[in-house]
N, C-alpha and C positions, 0 to 999 in steps of 0.2 A: 595684949592689945598692942598692935604697932602704931607709928604716928600718923597713918593715914587713915585708919578707920574712925577715929574720933571726928575728924573734919567731915568725911564723907556721909557720917551719920548725922551729924548739925544740919548739913546741906539739905538731906533728905528731909529731915524733920521741918526744917525751915520751908521747904517747897511744899510739903503737905500742909502746913499750917497756912500758907497763902493760899492754896487752892480751896481749903475749908473755908477761909474768911471770904474769897470772892464767891463762892457758892452760897454763904449765908447771906451776903449782901445782895446777891441776885435774888434769892429764895425771898427774903423780906421786902425788897422792892416790888417783887409781883405779888405777893400776898396783900400788901398795903395798898397796891394800885399806883405807886409811885412811878412805874415805868410805862404808864399809858401815855403820858405827855410826848415821852421820848419816842415810842412807837408812832404816835400820831404825827409829830413834825417829820420823822424819817419818810412816812407814808406820803404827807402831803407834799412835800419837797420832791419826791420821786414822780409823782403824778404830773405836777406842773410847777416847776419853780418860780414862775410869775406870779403864782397866787400867793396872796398874803397869809401867813401862818398865824393862828391865834396865839396870843400871848399865855403864859401859863395861867394867869389869873382868868382869863376869858375861857380857857379851855376847862379849868376846874368849875367854872360856873355853869358853862353848858352841860357839863357831865352830870353836876349835882341837880339841875334843874330835869334834865332828863330822867334820872332815877326817882325824883320826887313826882313826877307826872305818870310812872308807871306803878300803878298800886300793886300789882301782882310780883314784878321782879324787882321792884325798889329796895333800897337798902333798910327801910323803916320796917320794924317788926310789928308795930300797932298803929 
């Protein structure tokens, strides 16, 4: 093995590890609903920058109230 192969392999492995880490973070945020607020703020600001955007707490409260009000599609199993 020459001197340039090992650093190239480490760089490739590190790049792959970063990609896997980013993908895992994205996946977990999507599954848990953590990214919903980010999507909401981006959409709200794009539509009308003058409109007040809900705080994270207000947004989550609105989201949970909407889930609880819908017996068919809500998060509750019973």
